[in-house]
N, C-alpha and C positions, 0 to 999 in steps of 0.2 A: 307518292314523298315528298315533301315540303316545299327540299331544295329543287327539285322540276320543278314544280309550280311556276316557283319564282325564275327561276329561267328561262320558263315559257311565258310569263308576264312582263317580263323585261324585253324581249325576242317584238310581241306586241306591240308594248309601249313604242320600242324605237319605230314599228313601222307605221305605227300611227300618230309620230310627230310630238310624243306626253314628255315633252322637256322632264314636267317636275318626277314624273313615276320612273321613268327613263331613267334619271340621276339617282334616284333616290333608290332603284333600285340594282343600278351598276355600282353603288355605292356599297351598299349593302352585301350582296355578293362579292365584294370585294375582302369584305369582314370576314365575311365567309368561308373565302378563300386563303386568309389566314390561320382561322381556325383548325381546317384542313391539315393545314403545311404544320401544324404547331401541336398538331396531333398524328401525325402523322400517317392519316387515313385516306382511306380515295373516295367514303362519303359520309356524308354527315346525319348519324340519325335526327328523327323532327326532334324531339329534345333541344339539341345541340342549336340546331337552327333558330328556336325557341328563346333560346336562352341571348341568341345575337341578337335576335331582332329586339327582345327587349331591352338588352342594354341601348341599342341605337334609339329606342323608342323615348327611352330615361334620357339621352341625352340630346332631343328635343324638346323634352317637357324643360330641360333646364335653360335650353336656347331659349323659348316662349319666355320664362319666367324671366330670364337678363331682359330680351328686348324691348318686353311691357315695363321693366323700369324705366329704361333708355328711353321708350317714348318711340319707338322703333318699329310701329306698327306693320310693315310692309313687310318685314325680315321675319317678324313672329309669324306672320300669316302666310309668309312662307314654308315654315316651321312645322308648323301647323297642318299645313295641306302632308306633306310629308309625315307627320305623325297619323295624321286617318288612312297614309296608303300602310304605315307600318302596322297601323293596328288590326289595319283586315288580315293578317297573316296569323294573328295570333288568337288560341283559344279563347271562346267566348266565357268574360270574368264571371265567379261566383261572387253570388249574393251573399251577403250579410249576414244572414238567416244560414244557411249552409258555413259561411267559415264557423259559427256559432255549435251549429251541429257536430264540429270534423271537431274540433277543438273541447267542446263536450265530452266526446268518443275518445278523445285521445289522455284525457281529464283520468279518466274512470281507469283505460286500459292502462296505462303507469301507477294509477293508485296516487297520482300526484297530491298533495297535503297543503306545501307551502311551494312559495318561486324560487325556493331550492331545486326545483324539477320542473322548472322553463323550458334547461336545455331539454329535457326527456322530452316532453311535451311535443317542442317545437319540432325533433326530428321525426315523429311521426307524424305529426301534420304535412310538415316540407314537402316526402314523399308522395303523401296523399291527393293536395292540391297545388301540386308544381307547376307553374306554369299557368296558372287559371288564378290564382290570388295573388296578389301582394304580400310580398311577405311582412313588411310594416305591419300591414294591414292586422296581416296574421297572430304579431306578435306583440299588439294592442289588444288585442282581444283575449290571449295569453295571460299576459298580464293580470287583464283586468276580470278575468276565471278565478287566477289563484290567489288575489287578492283579495277574495273573500276568506280566505280558509285562517 
């Protein structure tokens, strides 16, 4: 399980005195613990862990943009290092061609013929690509495909 792997990597980072990795994983583990408490569960499923990691990665990306705008390259570099650690636990991102294929299949499946069907199409696609593609990118592909009708 992903949760166990993160715990093992955290212990290894502590032993290796890797401060960036240990602090990043410590914060990630705290966020996972908050989700556990919220859900009143014993363990998190991998999908739930991935959701927490994605949320943390998004926060790092936003911070990097803000630090770069403010001219703080030192802080942006730290956030970038943490982002790389978080991304190592995420599944491989899908290519644009793979996303397009899923969009076309979903449109055919629900027999979508206008932008009104976007919700139906997105519902099918998000279940299939969850964790492997950015929903914003998927949404853009769906809009582009449905606008042709």
